[in-house]
N, C-alpha and C positions, 0 to 999 in steps of 0.2 A: 883889908880890902879897901881900895880906893875906886869909888865912883863919882865921876864928875859929870854933872848934869848941866847942860845949857838949855833952857826952855824958851823957845822963841814962839811958842803957841799960847802963851799964857794959861798953861793949865790951871784949872780951878784951885789946886791945893799943892802944897809942898810934897813931892812924890819920892822925896830922898830915902825916907825910911822904908817905904813900901818896895821901892826897887832894890834897896840893900838887903831886905828880907828875901826878895825872890832870888837874888844872886846866892845868898847864904843856903836856901833851900836846894837850888840847883847844885852847889858843891857838895852839899850833904849827899844829895842823890847819887852823884857820880863818885863819891868817896875821894873827893880832892882835898888836899892838905895845902896846896900852894896859895899865895896871896896874888891878888891880881890888880891891875889898874885897868879900868874900863870907862870910855867916854861914851856918854849918851847924849844925843840931841833930839828935844822933842819939837816937833814942828808941824806944819799943816801939808795939805795935798799938793799945793804949787810947789813948795820947796822940795819936797820928797820926789816930786815928779821931775823936777830940773835934776836932781842929783841921780836919779834912775835913768833918765836920758844920757847924762853925761859920763857916769861910771859903768852902765850896764847896756847901753844902747836901746832902752826900752822907754818910749816916750809916753808913759802913764804913771799916774799916780799908784803907789803901792803902800802897803800897811808898815813894812819894817825892812831895812837894808842893813847889811853888816859889813864891815871893813876889817877883815882880821889882819894883823901884823905878822902872824907866823902861819906857815904852812904846817898844819898839823894833821896826823891821821889817827883818829881814836880807835880805828879798827884794830891796831896793833897796840894794845892798852901799855905794854911794858915800855915800848919805844915812845909813846905819847907823852907818858909820865915823865920818862927821862928828858925828853925835849922840853917840856914845860920847866922842870927843876934847873936845866942848863940855862935858861933864858931868864931866870930870876936876876934882877938888878942887885947887886951887893949891897948897896946902900939901904934898901928897905925890904929886900926879899920878894919884891912884887915882880910879877910878870906882867909886861904890858902887852894886852891881848888885841886891843883895837878899839873901833867905833862901832855903836848902833845908832841908827836913826829910825825913830818911831814917829808916824805920822799920828798925832792925836786925834785929828780930823777923821782920819780913816778908821782909827779904831773906834771912835764914838759910832761912826756909820756901820761897822761890822758888828759892834755889841747891839746895836738895836735890831740889825738883820738876823743876827743868831739868838737873839732872845735873852741875853745874859747882861750883867753889869760891865761897866767900863772897866773896872778894876781887874775882872777876870780877862777881858780882851788885852789890856796893857799888860798883864802878868804873862800871858800866853806870848805875846809879841816879844817881851823881854828874854823869856825862856828861849825862843826861837832863835833870837839873835845871839843869845849867849852860846848856844849850841854850835851855831855858824862859826864864831869866833874861836872855838874849841875845835874845829875841823869837821864837825858833822854837816853832811849836805844831803838833802833830801832829794837833790836833783840828779845824783849819781846815778841811782838805780832804785827799783820798787822796794827792795828789801831794806835799804837805808831809809827810805822815806817811811815806811812802817815803823822801823825801829825808833825814829825820831818822834813820830807820832805818838808812840805808846811812851816814850819817855816824857814828852811834853805833858801829856795828860797826867802821868803819875806824879810829876813835880806839882802841877796844878792842885791835885788833890792834897798833896803834902802842904802846900801854901793855903789850904782851906778855901780854894777858889773852883769849886766844882761847876759843872753845867748846870744851870738853873733848869 
C-alpha cells in the first residue's frame, strides 16, 4: 500500500502511520486484497474552497474532496473486484485509485462542533474519501447514503475511533 501525503496545513504531527492504519482497517472491512496507491493532500479551508469551486462548481470550503482515477461500481461486487484486479500496475501490483484532499482546518472545526477528537474526524474524512475512490457515492440515492454511513461508523469503531 502506498500513501503519498503532502501536508500544506502544517498538521501538528506526522499522520502517515495514522492514515495507513485507517486504510488497512478500511481494506479489511471491505475484504479487499488488492494493493493501492493513494495521494492525500492536507490543506486549509482556502485551498479546499478553491479546489471545490474549480472542480465541483461549489464556491465554499468543504471537509473532504475525492478525485477517483477509476469509474468503479461497488454495487456489483464481482465486477468491482475484477475491475480493481485488472487495473493493477504490473511492476508493483498496486491500483492507482486517486487523490483525497482534506481540510485539516475544517476537520478541527467539525471535531469541536461534534464534540469529539480531531483524530476521529480525520479518520472519518479519510474513510469517506477512500469509499468515494472505490466508487461509493452517498449522493446517488438515500439507500447508498445510509450504506456508506453505516460502513463509515463500523470502520471507525474497528479503528477504535468511536463517537465520544
